[in-house]
Every structure is written in structure tokens, then in C-alpha cells.
N, C-alpha and C positions, 0 to 999 in steps of 0.2 A: 438721407446720412450720410455722408462720410464716414469710413471707419478710424478716422485721426482727428486729433482737435489741434488747431495751429492758433494758440492764445499769445496776444500780444495785449505788452503791460506798460504802462505809461511811469515815468519819471518824474522826477519832482517838481512841485507847480504849474501841471501843464494844464491844467484848465479843462476846456473839455478838448480830448486827446482821442477822441474817436473818430475824428476826419484825417489823423494825422495817421491812423491806424490803415484807413481805405484808402490812404496815398502810397503809403508801400504795398500792400495788399493788392492794391491793381497792378502796381509792379509785377511782385514776384508773379499773379497769375499770367500777365501777358509771358514772361520770359520762361515761364515752365509749361505751358504752351507749346513756347518755341521749342524747348528741350524734349517735351515727352509726347505732343498729342495728343496732351491730353487737358481737361480741363481740373486748377487747382481743385477747386469745388468739390468734385469727383472722388478726392480723396482725402481731401481735408475742411473740416466745418472751421471757418474764422473767429473763434471767439472775441471779442470785443468790449465785454462789459466786467471788469476786472478793476476793480476801484481800494485801493487799499491806503485809501486818507482822504474817507468820507467822513471820519471823526475829528482829522485835525485838520480840515478845510474850514468847518465852522469854527473851531478853536480861531484859528489865524484869522479867520479874517473879523471877528468880535472886538480878536485883540486890539486887530490894525485899524477899526471903526473908533474904539472906545479912545487909544489913545492919539491917531491923527485925523479927526472929524470934521478936518476942514483938509483932508490931501483929496485928491479928484482920482478914487482907485473906483473902477467901473469893473463890473463881473465877466468882461471880456478874459480872452484864452490869455495868459502870462507863460508866454513862452522868450526862451532865446533870443532867436530869431527878432522877435517882437521890438522884444529891448534893443538889440544893434541898432531895427533901422530907425529907433527914435532919436539915439543918439547920435549915429549919422546925418541923420537930419537936426540935430540941436533942439529938439524939441521938447517941452518936458522931461527935459534930463533928470531934477533931480526926484521929480516924482516917480518915474519909472525906475529908477534904481530905488527906492525906498522899497517899489511894489517887490523890484528883485530878492532884494536879501529878503526880506519879510517872510513870500512866501516859496523862494527857491531853498535859502539857509532856514526856512524856518521847519521847512520838514525835513533836514534832515537831521536837525536838536531836537524834532517831536520823536526822531525816531531812533538817537542815540542814549535817549536816558534810559534808567534802570528797567521803567516797566516801557520802552516803547511805544505808550499810546493808542493800546490799539491795534497797530498799523499791523504786524506779525500773526495777530489769529484775524484782522479781516482779508488780508489774503491770503489768508488761507483757507480761509471761507467761502471766498469768491472764488478759487478754483478748484474748489472739491468735487464743482459737479462736472469739471474738465477733466480728471485724471485715471475716469473708469474707461477710459482709451489709452493707446498709443497719442502720447503728444510732445509738439516743441511747443519750448516757449521760447516767445521775442522778447526781452524786457530793457527798458532805456533809462540809460542812466540811475538813478537812487532806486529805479523798481528793480533791475539788475541786482546789487546789493543786497535785498531784502531776499531775493528769490535764492541766491547761493547759499544764505544764511539755512534760508528755511531748507534746501537740498541739502546741507548739511549735515542740521541735525538729524533728516531723517534718515542719513546714513550712520550717525551714533547710536541711533536709537537703542537699542538694542543692551549695549551697555549703558546706557542714562537707565533703564527699567530695571537694569540689577539693583542697581542705587536705590530704587524707588523702592523694590521688594522688601529692603533691609530699612526699611521702615521712617524713611526721611518724610519730613510732609511738602506739599505743595510750593509752601512760601521758600523750602529752602534747594527747591529743587529748581537751576536756572533759566532750563526752557518755558517752564509752566509762570515763574515767579515773572516773565517776559513778559508773558502771555495777558497776563491778568486772569489766568483761567482759576476756578476756586473750586470746583466737582473735581475730586479725584478721580474716582471711580470709570464716573463717565468721561472726565478727561482722556486720561490712558485709552480704557476702550475705543471713543473715535480718533485719536492721534494712531493707536495702531493700523486701524483701517485706513488712513490718512497713508501712509508706511507703506502699507502693503501697496495699494497702490500705486502711491509714484514708485516704489521701484521696481514695478513690474512692468507698468509700460512709460514711463520716464524716456527719453529717446536724445531729443536736444534741447541745451538750452545754448541761447541765442544773447547777448549782450551786447548793447547797443550804446556808447560815449561812457563806459560806465566807470565808476570815481571810486572800481575799489583800491589803488592805490592809496586811495585816503584814510581806506581805514582799516588797511592793512599797519597805520600808523597806531593803532590804540593794542597792538600789539609789541613790546618794548621787551621783553624774553630773546623775540625770535628771530624779530630784527634789527632791534637794539644793538643791543649786548652780544648776540651771534650775528652778523652781519650778512652773514652765507646763508642762513636759514631759512627752509623753504614753507609756505602754505600748507596748511591740511585740505586739501582739493574736497573739493561738497561730491565728486562722480563716485559711485562704488566700483572699486578697485571687482574683474571679472564680468560686467554686468555692460550692454551694450550700449554704454551714455557718453554723450560727448561735449564740451561745452567750446562755443567760435565766439570768440571774443572780437568785435569789430571796433574798430577803432580812430581817430585822427587824431597827427599830432597835431593840429592847429586847432586842435576843441581842447581845451583849459583844463576840464572837469574829465574826461577820460583816461583813460592810464590799459598800457599793454599788461596782461597778466601770465605771460610765459615765463618769465624772469623768477617771477613769484611763487609757481606754482609746479614748475617742469627742473626735476631734478635732472639735470645732464649728464649723471653719474647713474640712472635709475634703469632697469633692466624691462619695465613695465611696457605697452603698448603705450605710447600717445595717445590722449583724448581731450588734450586742452592745448585749441590753437588761436592764436591772433593771425586777427584780417585786416592789414591798414585800409583804407582809402581816403581821398583827397577830394572830401564837398564842400570845402569851405574854408577859406584862410582871413575868417573874420571872426566878432563874437556871434557869427548863426552857426556858427560849426556846429554847437553842441544838438541844435536841433533841426540839422539838415538829414539825417541819417532815415525820415520818414518817405527822403523826397527823391533820395538817390539810387538813380537804377545801378550801380555798381553795390553797393547793399543788398540790393534786390537779386542781384546775378549769385553773390554769395550765397544767402540762404536759399535759392531757388538750386544749387547745387547740394546745399545740404538737402535738402528735403529730398 
């Protein structure tokens, strides 16, 4: 077993995503050996079993089959590249676009509801076994947005605990309200342990095609009335934590993050970086990060 973990996390509507992970991991491994003359798996364990949408996948399929019983949906992976291929070929356009809207946009709607449908809870439960070692997390699309939220909550956990100690109920506590957790004592202890491990072992956050700019629109007070405000970094100052955001201008879901998180007047060390790639000039772009050698090169340098 290696002494570090490399954790891969899927994005919205990605179905059987583990093959995509293997594609990118193989590219990284090859370049890593060229750079360091050592096999990647000697230093990093390949973690590919994270699934934050395990509950909503079933719900989405049930709703889809009830409302559109005659629509030709199958269980094959639904990917941005698959949708664009069919559009370009002019086949089953209506059906595939319906699938895309329901299963991609459906994930976003499921996560942004008040209780987030246990998505954040499932995410945390999935990664708990792997945060006990130094780890880097590579998260695509909506998966990067959710990890950003989780990481931010670990950063501010101590101040939240202060509120809890003053008698607020779990229902009044934003984090647990969203996570649908009910046992106050056990929940606090478990999250205490999780925060401790994350703060000790988290090293790098690599976001691929992150739509975080869309989610920043939720904060009118910071970006609406005060157009030059900056978002709160999920990274804890003083720790050796970094966020590398890999994006493509032709991927209409992805956004740079430096303009939102890096205040040029700040005197602190820069820890958030945008890395631009050009992996496709079509609707395929959002799904092409997994097969892009330039993406693998960036990640190899990070590791």
C-alpha cells in the first residue's frame, strides 16, 4: 500500500464513471514515471469508488420512467461527449437531450435543495476511509462544487461548534440541516473526527470543468450589491493546502476561480490557481478532461 491517496470523484450525470478515472489515471501514471522514475502506485493509492449520487440516481430514474414511459432511455453512461456525438450525427436528438436535461440538470437541482438529498452526507461517508492518509482529490464538474462546500465546512467547523454549544438544535444548524443528520452527539463526534483527519492530511484539490461560477450566483450580497467582493476560500490559511482549477473556455460548464477567490491586494501566499487547457472545441469539452494528456501533465506536476 502506498502512503498517500489519489481520490477521483465524478460529476453530474456521469453514470459508469470509473472507466473515465482509469483513462486519466493511466495518463498520469505514464507521465509520473517519466518525471520521477518511480511508479505512481508506489506513492499513491488509486481511489475510484466514491459515489455521492447513489440515492438520487435511483430517484431520477424512477421519475423519468414514470413520466416518460415510452422514451427510449437505457442504463448506458450518459456523458456530455455521448450527447454531442448524437447531436452531430443527427440521431435521436430529442431523446438524448431529454436524458441530458433530466440526469445532468437533475443532479444540480437535487443538490441545491435545502436538504441536498443526502448528497453531501453520501460524499463524506464515501471519502471517510481515505482521509486518514495524505490525500489529493480530483473532482469533476458538480463533484468539485460539493467538495468545495465540504472543505469550507471543515475550515469553519470550530466556530460552528461554538454555536452548537450554546444550545442550537440540529434543525437550526445549517450544516446538519442540509445533511439530514439527527443524532446530535454522535454526529458532532463523527464530524469532529472527519475534520481532524481532513485538516491533517488534505494536500491538493484538483477541480476539472468546475461550474462554481454558477453556484456563486447564490450569494447576491457578495457579488450582486458588492460586485468586487471575493468568495471565502475553502482552504485553511497556514496549512499546506492548494486548489488547482483546470478549465477550458470551450467547456460552457467550467469557470476560472482565481477572479472570485484571489484578492490581488492580499499579502498571503497564493494557494488557488487556474490552469487552462484546450481539450475540445465542441459540446464534448466538458467530458474530455478524463482523456486529456495536458490535464494529466498538470496533475503530474501537482503531485
